C-alpha positions as CSV (number, residue, x, y, z in Angstrom):
1,M,0.2,0.3,0.2
2,T,1.3,3.8,-1.3
3,Y,1.5,6.5,1.6
4,Q,-1.5,8.3,-0.3
5,Q,-3.5,4.9,-0.5
6,S,-2.9,5.1,3.2
7,L,-4.1,8.1,3.9
8,D,-6.6,8.4,2.0
9,L,-7.8,5.1,3.8
10,A,-7.1,7.2,7.3
11,E,-9.2,9.9,6.0
12,L,-12.5,7.6,5.0
13,E,-11.7,5.7,8.5
14,A,-12.2,9.2,10.0
15,D,-15.5,10.4,7.7
16,I,-17.2,6.5,8.6
17,A,-16.5,7.0,12.3
18,Y,-18.0,10.2,12.3
19,E,-21.2,9.5,10.1
20,K,-21.9,7.0,12.8
21,F,-21.2,9.3,15.4
22,L,-23.9,11.6,13.3
23,E,-26.3,8.8,13.2
24,A,-26.5,8.0,16.6
25,F,-26.7,11.6,17.6
26,E,-29.9,12.0,15.3
27,A,-31.3,8.8,16.4
28,D,-31.2,10.1,19.9
29,E,-29.1,7.1,21.4
30,H,-27.7,6.3,24.6
31,P,-25.6,9.5,26.1
32,E,-23.0,6.5,26.6
33,I,-22.8,5.3,23.2
34,L,-22.7,9.1,21.6
35,E,-19.7,9.5,24.2
36,Q,-18.0,6.1,23.0
37,L,-19.0,7.3,19.0
38,N,-17.2,10.5,19.9
39,V,-14.4,9.0,21.4
40,E,-13.8,6.9,18.1
41,A,-14.4,9.6,15.7
42,S,-11.9,11.7,17.4
43,I,-8.8,9.0,17.6
44,A,-9.8,8.1,13.9
45,R,-9.7,11.4,12.9
46,H,-6.4,12.1,15.2
47,R,-4.9,9.3,13.0
48,Y,-5.3,10.7,10.1
49,Y,-4.2,14.4,11.1
50,E,-0.9,12.3,12.3
51,A,-0.8,10.3,9.3
52,Y,-0.9,13.6,6.7
53,N,1.5,15.4,9.1
54,A,4.4,12.9,9.1
55,D,3.9,13.3,5.1
56,L,4.7,17.3,5.8
57,A,7.4,16.5,7.9
58,L,9.6,14.5,5.2
């Protein structure tokens, strides 16, 4: 897998995690579920930003 493919995958995973959070929020899920999905989305977005910024350091 190339660097660009890895970066694209990380971005896609972050977007999917955020979409899951939004769907749960709109469905008025339990606060604990919302918090867990929010944490997962934040971690996924952080991974994407780390991968993106690692390329800038090269």
